[in-house]
N, C-alpha and C positions, 0 to 999 in steps of 0.2 A: 503468421511466417516473424511478422515485428514485434509480436508479444513477445512471444519465445523466443528471437534472439533481446529483449532488453530479460526476463526471465532469467535467460543464461549469464548476462552480463550483472542483474541483482548478485545473481549465486557465487559468481567467483571475486563482489566486489569493485568491479570496472566501473559501477555506478551505484549510486546513493537513491534509496527506497525516501530520505527529503524531499534530494532533491526533485524525484521523479514526481511526488507528489503536490510539490510543490505548483511547479510548472507542468500537466499532464500532458505528456504529446498527444496529434488527434485521435492515433487510433488506438490510443490508453482506455479514452472517456466512456468508454460502455462494458470494461473489464469491470469484474467485480474486485474492491477491494481488499477483500479474502483470500483472493488465489492473487493476487500482485506478495498480500506478505507474505504467502505460505515458503515466497522466494527468495525473501531473507535470508540470509545465513543464521540459523539458532532461534528462528522463530515458527516456532510447528505449530499445528492446530487447537492447542490449551492456550499457547502466549498467544497465538492471533486472539482468539475468541476472547478471551481475556482483554485484552488491551481494546477492541470496538465497543464491548461492554464498556468498560470505564467512559472511553470519550463518548457516550451515546449513541454506535451506531449501527444500523441494520446490518450480522454478516453480508445480506445480499442485495445492500451500497451500491453505486459503482461509483468508479473514480469522477466520473464529469457529475454525478450526484451531489457530492458532500458541498456542503454549505461550506463559509469560509471558514468559524465557525471550527464544526466537524477537521476540516484538514486542520487546522493550526495544530489543533488539541492532540489528534493524533499525528504530526508532524514533533511539537514537545515531545510526544510516548516515545517517541522511536530516538529519539536524542540524548537519552538518561542512561 
């Protein structure tokens, strides 16, 4: 239920994806990064896959499983 609310907040712009990824809440650690990216406006399957590939992140990687490098690269690419 909290994840669903977070995805709604991302969709309507009341939460920022970069902030969520930099310090993810406990309930989001087991969520797939790919699924969270799909909730971001103007980020579909193709763009999300391209972004993960550029950052060398597996599409099946969870938010809690991201290394500091992966997290930093992903946040940087989302801010562009």
